[in-house]
N, C-alpha and C positions, 0 to 999 in steps of 0.2 A: 744285498737286500734279502730279507727273509721271504721264503715262498709263501704264496697265498694259502691260508688255512682251508681245509676241506669244507668248513662250514661257512666260508666267507660268502657275502652276497653275490659275488661274481660267479660262484658255482651253482647258484640256485637255478632250478629248471624253469622253462618257460611257463609251466603251469602256475607258478607262484608270482608271475608278473601281473596277474589279473588284479584290478582295483575295484571291482564291483563288491557291494555288500553281500550279494547272494553268494559269491565265491567264498567270502569270509565265513558265512554261515555254514557252508558245505565243509570247509576245512575244519572249522571248530567242531562240527558234529563228528567227523571222522576221528578227530583227536580225542573226543569225549569217549567214544566206544573202543579206543585203543588201537585203531588201525594205523595211525601215524607212527606208532612205535615200531611197526614192521617194515617201513619203507627203508631204502638204502640210506647209508649214513649222511651223504651230502644232501638228502632231501628230507631228513628228519626234522622234528620240531625244534625250534630255536628259542632262545630267550634274549631279549634286549636288556643288557645291563647298563644302567646309567650310574656314573660315579659323580656325585655333586661335590665340587672342590671348594668353591667359595662364592660369596655374594658381595656385590659392591654397588656403590651409588644408590643406596637404599633411601627412598624418600620418606617412607613411613617409619616411625620409631616404635611401633607396637610389635609384639611377638607375632610370628608367622610360621607357617609350615608350607612345604611344597607338595603339590599333587601332580601326578604324571599318568597319562594314559594314551592309547592309540585310537585313531579314528580311521575306520569304524571299529567299534568295540562293543562286546556284550557284557563286560564286567565293570566293576567299580574301579576308580583310580587307586593307585598306590600312593601312600602318604609318607612323608618324612617325619623326623622328629620336629618338635616345636623349637624354634630359634628366636633369640632376642637380639636385635641389632646392638653392637657395642656402643657404649657411651662416647668413647673417643674414637674418631676415625669413621670411615664409611665402609670398611671392608670386614666381612664376617667369614670366619673359617667354618666351613660346613663339615669338616672332619672326614672327607672322602666317603660320606654316607652313600650306600648303594641301594638302588631300587631296580627290581627286575620285573619285566612284563613279558607275556607270551608274544612271540613274533611269528606270524604266518606268512609273511611276504606280500600280502595284498593290502597292507596298510597305506593310507593316504598321507598321514602326517602323525607326528607325536606332539601332544599338547602338554605344556608345563604351566601350571597356575601357582602363583604365590597367594596363599589364603591367610587372611588375618585371623589369629587365634583368639577366640572370645573367652575361652576358659570354662565354658559351661557345656553346651551341646554342639556337636559338629554341624548339625543342620542350621545353626545360627551363623556359622562362619561364612564370610563372603570373600571371594577372590578380588584382589585389587590389581593384579598384574598377570600378564600371560605372554607366551610365545608359542607359535605354531611352526614346527620344523618339518619340512617336506620329507617324504620317504627317500628320495634320491639323495638328499644331504645326509640322512642317517646312514645310509648304506656306504656312502663315500667315507664318512668318519670311521665306520666300522672296519672298512678295508685298511685304513691307515693303522688302526690299533692292531689288526691281525698281522700286518707286515712288520710293525715295530712295537711289540708289546712292552718292552722295557723303557721306551721313550714316552713319557707322559705327555709331551707336547703333541704327539701324533694322536689323532682321534679326539682331541680335546678342543673345545671352542667356547668363546664367551658370547652369550646371547643377551640382547636387550629385551626386557620384559616391559611391554607397554600397558597402559591402562586397559582394563577389561571392559568390553562392551556390555551394555546393560542386559542385553538378551542372553549373553553367555552366563552372567551372574545369576539370572533368574533360572536358567536351566539347571544350575547346580542345586538350587532350592527344590526344584521339581524332582530331582533325583531322589531326595530323601522322602518326598511325598509319595513316590512310586513304591517305596519300601513298604509303606503301610497300606496303600491302595493303588493298584496299577492306574497309570494315567488314562488309558483308554476306558477303563471301567468308570473312573471319576467323570470323564467327559460324557459318557453315555448317561450317567445319572443326572448330570446337569441338563443335558439335552432333553431328557424325558420330562424333568420338572418344568423346563421352559416351555416345552410343547403343550403340556397340560394347562399352562397358564397363558398360552397364546403369545409366548415370547421366543425369539430365536437366540440361543446361546452360542456364540462363535466358538469354533474349535481353536486349538493352539496354533495351528498353521494359519488360520484366518487372522488371528490376533497378530502373529508375526508379520504377515503381509500388510496389515493395516499400519503397524508400527513403522515398517520399512518405508511405506508410502508417506507417512507423516514426516519421517526424518528427511526424506528426499524433498518434499515440499517446503519444509522448514529451511533446509539448506538453500533452496532456490530463493526463498523469501529473503533470507539474510544476505544472499549475494546481490539481490536487487537493491536492498538498502545500502549495502556497502558501495555499490556502483554510484548511487545517487549522492552519497556523502563524499565519495572520493572526487566526484566531479567538482564539488564546491571547495573541498579542502586540499585535494591532491594527495590524500593519504588513505590507506586502507583502514576501515573501521573494525578490523579483526572479525568481521562477520562473513567474509567470503568463504566459499567452499574449501579452497586449499587451507586456509587458516583454521577452519573448523576441523578439518581432517588431521591437521598437526596437533591440535589440542587433544583429539581423541587418541592419538598415538603418543601421548606424552610418556617419556621414559620414567618408570617407577623404580626399576632396579636392574642390575645385571647379574647373571648367573653363569658360572663356569662349569661345564659338564663334559665328561668323557663317555664315549659310546663304544660298546662292544656287542657283537653278535656271537653267542656261544651256544653249543648244543645243550639242550635240556637233558640233564642227567637224572636217572631214576635211582632210588635208594637200593642198596643191596639187601634184599629180604633175608638172605641167609645170615648176614651180619646182624640184622635187627633181632634175630632169635636169641643171640648169645649176649645181648646187652642186658644188664641187670635192671630189675625193677627199682623204682625210687624207694629208698629205705623207709621214708615216713609213710608210704602207702603200703609197704609190706607189713608194717606194724598194725595198720588198720585191718588187714585181712585176718590177722590172728585172733 
């Protein structure tokens, strides 16, 4: 068996086992000012490389692309190319397309969304399937890849992508809203306008709490209806909580992905100085 790579997760120090968002901010800040480049090799910054091999059992026939990011994260997700499901068969070759995201060791999970491609603006695209992969699983897959780099079966898994919850789809919409106006500023403006008119404008957290409470009450109501109907017919009316949960977790597609944790390499500045300028730009300078 191949020895464990120096950058494998098993060699990570205890400092990087923290899972709090505050630790993530600290590490991100240190990396921004260049401190992380000076730490020993087995503690240096890493990159999670995801290789997307194929997609199968695709329920939707529209074009889509994949988004991937870590939680917690301060940056926007990485996007794949747009793909269109094949007319015949249900398996789509993703061409081993790779996406890389920074890895600090304090991530809680990796999120992969399948997003329907509208063809106009990205802010109009809505995710229709997702999977959330815990950090412990990511590190286990990365150890397999480090030990058997030539064996594509090692470190590769097939994941079921279930239907996206409504609140997660809305959060993606708010991501593009925050690019034009930060969410906290927008909330303060609405709160100020509401206060001047004698109205209370709920915050995003309050809306989420109300929605979760409504969903819980709706599930309880449906369960009570199903119990009353089952007593008379002896069959479930598909309104009980387990059936509702199964519908929410409906399989929309499967994706096969390979995971690697590799050291983040810096470019050779000396090499960059001897690279020629693009010829069409040289002509413009003259």
